[in-house]
C-alpha positions as CSV (number, residue, x, y, z in Angstrom):
1,X,-0.1,0.0,-0.3
2,X,0.7,3.6,-0.5
3,X,1.4,6.4,2.6
4,X,-1.9,7.2,1.9
5,X,-3.9,3.6,2.4
6,X,-1.2,3.5,5.1
7,X,-2.7,6.9,7.1
8,X,-6.0,5.5,6.1
9,X,-6.1,2.2,7.6
10,X,-3.7,2.9,10.3
11,X,-5.9,6.5,11.2
12,X,-2.3,7.9,11.7
13,X,-1.7,11.3,9.4
14,X,0.8,10.9,6.7
15,X,2.8,13.9,8.4
16,X,2.9,11.7,11.3
17,X,4.4,8.4,9.5
18,X,7.1,10.4,8.2
19,X,8.6,11.4,11.7
20,X,8.4,8.3,12.7
21,X,10.0,7.2,10.2
22,X,12.8,9.8,10.6
23,X,13.2,8.9,13.9
24,X,13.6,5.2,13.1
25,X,10.4,4.1,15.0
26,X,9.1,2.4,11.5
27,X,11.5,0.7,8.6
28,X,11.6,2.2,5.4
29,X,9.6,1.3,3.1
30,X,9.8,-0.8,-0.6
31,X,10.9,2.0,-2.4
32,X,9.0,2.2,-6.0
33,X,10.7,5.3,-7.5
34,X,12.6,7.8,-6.2
35,X,9.7,9.6,-4.4
36,X,7.4,6.8,-3.7
37,X,7.5,3.7,-1.5
38,X,4.9,0.7,-0.9
39,X,4.1,-0.4,3.2
40,X,2.7,-3.6,3.8
41,X,0.8,-5.1,7.1
42,X,3.9,-5.2,9.5
43,X,4.1,-1.5,8.7
44,X,0.6,-1.2,9.8
45,X,1.3,-3.8,12.8
46,X,4.4,-2.0,13.8
47,X,2.7,1.6,13.7
48,X,-0.3,0.7,16.1
49,X,2.5,-0.6,18.9
50,X,4.1,2.9,17.9
51,X,0.7,4.5,19.0
52,X,0.6,2.9,22.0
53,X,3.4,3.2,23.1
54,X,3.7,6.9,22.5
55,X,0.1,8.3,22.4
56,X,-1.1,6.0,25.1
57,X,1.6,5.4,27.4
58,X,2.9,9.1,26.7
59,X,6.2,7.4,26.1
60,X,9.3,9.6,24.4
61,X,10.2,8.9,21.0
62,X,13.8,7.9,22.5
63,X,12.4,5.3,25.0
64,X,10.2,4.3,22.2
65,X,13.1,3.5,20.0
66,X,15.0,1.8,22.6
67,X,11.9,-0.7,23.6
68,X,11.6,-1.6,19.8
69,X,15.0,-2.2,19.3
70,X,14.4,-4.9,21.6
71,X,11.5,-6.2,20.3
72,X,13.2,-6.1,17.1
73,X,16.5,-8.3,18.5
74,X,16.7,-11.8,17.0
75,X,19.2,-12.6,18.4
76,X,17.8,-13.0,22.0
77,X,14.9,-15.7,22.9
78,X,11.6,-14.5,23.6
79,X,11.7,-14.5,27.7
80,X,15.2,-12.2,27.0
81,X,13.6,-10.4,24.1
82,X,10.1,-9.5,25.8
83,X,12.2,-8.8,29.3
84,X,14.8,-6.0,27.9
85,X,11.8,-4.5,25.8
86,X,9.7,-4.1,29.2
87,X,12.6,-3.0,31.2
88,X,12.9,-0.2,28.9
89,X,9.8,0.9,29.3
90,X,9.7,3.6,31.8
91,X,9.3,2.5,35.6
92,X,8.2,3.9,38.7
93,X,11.1,5.7,41.6
94,X,14.3,4.4,42.2
95,X,13.9,3.5,45.9
96,X,15.5,6.0,48.1
97,X,18.6,3.7,49.9
98,X,19.1,6.1,52.8
99,X,15.3,5.1,53.5
100,X,14.7,2.8,56.5
101,X,12.0,1.7,55.1
102,X,13.6,0.5,52.2
103,X,15.4,-2.3,53.8
104,X,11.9,-3.8,55.2
105,X,10.3,-3.0,51.7
106,X,13.0,-5.2,50.0
107,X,12.4,-8.0,52.7
108,X,9.0,-8.1,52.4
109,X,9.0,-8.2,48.4
110,X,11.8,-11.3,49.0
111,X,8.8,-12.6,51.2
112,X,6.8,-12.2,48.9
113,X,8.6,-13.9,45.8
114,X,9.5,-16.7,48.0
115,X,5.9,-18.0,49.0
116,X,4.6,-17.3,45.2
117,X,7.6,-19.2,44.3
118,X,8.3,-16.8,41.2
119,X,11.6,-18.5,41.4
120,X,13.0,-16.1,38.5
121,X,11.9,-13.1,40.0
122,X,13.7,-13.9,43.1
123,X,17.0,-15.2,41.0
124,X,16.7,-11.9,38.8
125,X,16.2,-9.5,42.1
126,X,16.9,-5.9,42.1
127,X,18.7,-6.1,38.2
128,X,15.2,-5.7,37.8
129,X,13.6,-2.2,37.3
130,X,10.3,-3.4,38.0
131,X,11.1,-5.0,41.4
132,X,13.1,-2.0,42.2
133,X,10.4,0.0,41.1
134,X,8.2,-2.1,43.7
135,X,10.7,-2.0,46.2
136,X,10.1,1.7,46.0
137,X,6.3,1.5,46.4
138,X,6.1,-0.7,49.0
139,X,8.6,1.6,51.0
140,X,6.4,4.3,50.5
141,X,3.4,2.5,52.3
142,X,5.1,1.5,55.1
143,X,7.1,5.1,55.9
144,X,3.4,5.7,55.5
145,X,2.4,3.5,58.4
146,X,0.3,1.2,56.3
147,X,1.8,-2.4,57.5
148,X,2.3,-4.0,53.7
149,X,3.8,-7.1,54.3
150,X,4.4,-10.2,52.0
151,X,1.1,-11.7,53.3
152,X,-1.1,-8.4,52.4
153,X,0.5,-8.4,49.0
154,X,0.2,-12.1,47.8
155,X,-3.6,-11.9,46.9
156,X,-2.7,-8.9,44.6
157,X,-0.1,-10.4,43.1
158,X,-1.8,-13.7,42.8
159,X,-4.4,-11.8,40.7
160,X,-1.7,-9.7,38.7
161,X,0.3,-13.8,37.6
162,X,-3.3,-14.7,36.4
163,X,-3.3,-11.1,34.3
164,X,0.1,-12.3,32.7
165,X,-1.5,-15.5,32.4
166,X,-4.3,-14.1,30.1
167,X,-1.5,-11.8,28.7
168,X,0.8,-14.3,27.2
169,X,-2.1,-16.8,26.6
170,X,-3.2,-14.4,24.4
171,X,0.4,-13.3,23.0
172,X,0.4,-17.1,21.3
173,X,-2.7,-16.7,19.7
174,X,-0.4,-14.6,16.9
175,X,1.8,-16.6,14.4
176,X,5.1,-15.0,13.9
177,X,7.8,-14.7,16.9
178,X,7.8,-10.6,16.3
179,X,3.9,-10.7,16.5
180,X,4.5,-12.1,19.9
181,X,6.2,-10.2,21.6
182,X,4.8,-7.0,19.9
183,X,1.7,-7.9,21.4
184,X,3.1,-8.8,25.3
185,X,4.5,-5.1,25.3
186,X,1.4,-3.6,23.5
187,X,-0.3,-5.7,26.8
188,X,1.6,-3.5,29.3
189,X,0.8,0.1,28.0
190,X,-3.1,-0.7,26.7
191,X,-3.8,-3.5,29.3
192,X,-2.7,-1.4,32.7
193,X,-5.2,1.2,32.1
194,X,-7.8,-1.1,31.7
195,X,-7.0,-3.1,35.1
196,X,-7.2,0.2,37.2
197,X,-10.2,1.6,35.8
198,X,-11.8,-1.7,36.6
199,X,-9.8,-1.7,40.2
200,X,-11.8,1.4,40.9
201,X,-14.9,0.3,39.4
202,X,-14.6,-3.1,41.4
203,X,-14.2,-0.6,44.3
204,X,-17.1,1.2,44.0
205,X,-19.4,-1.9,43.3
206,X,-18.0,-3.4,46.1
207,X,-18.5,-0.5,48.9
208,X,-22.3,0.1,47.3
209,X,-23.2,-3.8,48.3
210,X,-21.0,-3.1,51.5
211,X,-22.4,-0.3,52.7
212,X,-25.4,0.5,50.4
213,X,-25.6,3.3,47.8
214,X,-26.4,6.3,49.9
């Protein structure tokens, strides 16, 4: 398809597509003349992911480029490929090692992973920016006086594991390796706002059931 058709099918303006091409977020099309290129379904699929990262996730272009580089890295196995792409996404704040609550939080997170049998997460530990973000978030709760320990976190973690199972079941319905990795990354950016909204909606529902609508 030509650029105009790619724009129409993707809902992305031609000017934005040209910008993504200049920034290396989208592979060049196949040249058919000095001024014309053709694009295919892979370009359309990649455009959806780029839009998810930048427009929905609010991710800077430079970060999106890094994420996509990991998505496209065929030298990595699937786990490493997905992991590298997810680690490149923006994370929460780093834990402040001078805070006494951080030591407690790190201990409770480690206990949580042991309780759940999440051996891979335990092995990677603090090397993971996601692990560090969790420690930071838990330390904030502890510092504010909330009794946030492994036992309290476990039910939430188990629910998140079920969400991850659904993510990967959906990912595996796609045929190519590139599509699988792209879908795993898109799920993080696109599904997390849905989970957040459903959590709040569930709280509203539970509040009404327990305490009435007045």
